[in-house]
N, C-alpha and C positions, 0 to 999 in steps of 0.2 A: 503495499499500499503504499503509496507517495504522501510524503514529511510536506508539513507547509507553515510554514513562518509566518504567524500574523503579529503589528500590534495592535495592542487590549486596551481599552483601559486598567483602574486597578478596577475602581465600584464594578464594575460588570466582569470579571474573572471571582472580587467579591460575591456579590451576588450570584452567581453560576454554581458557588462551591456552597453553599447554603444547599442546594438541594444534590448533591454528589457525596455520596460513600455511604455505609454498611446502612441499609434500612430508610433509604432513600431514593428518588427517582432513576438517579446513575449512579452505574457504579462508576464511569472516571469522569473528569471533565473531559478528552477527548469521546467518552458516552451521549455527552452532554452536549456537545457543539456539533457533530456529524447529525448527531438526529434533529436540533433545532434548524441545520443548514437544508435536512431532508424536506422536512416541512415547508421552511421558506421556499424549497423549488416547488412542491407540490404546489403552492396560492400559487406563484408564477403559471404554473402548468392553466390553470383552473383563470387564472383572468387571460392570458393568450386564445384558452378555447375557448371564452364570452366575449375575446372579440375577434374570434375567428382569425386569427392566428397562425391555429396549432395547422 
């Protein structure tokens, strides 16, 4: 899997990390980011479908 480096403000990292760990929604920070990106791409696809771009 390719590795990606991005600059993320600390307050966003802190917010995401409140949902990461044992008994929480995501098992790792990477899992949370991948899930968020997938959801965003699905939303973009839906917008494109509604506008006839797909």
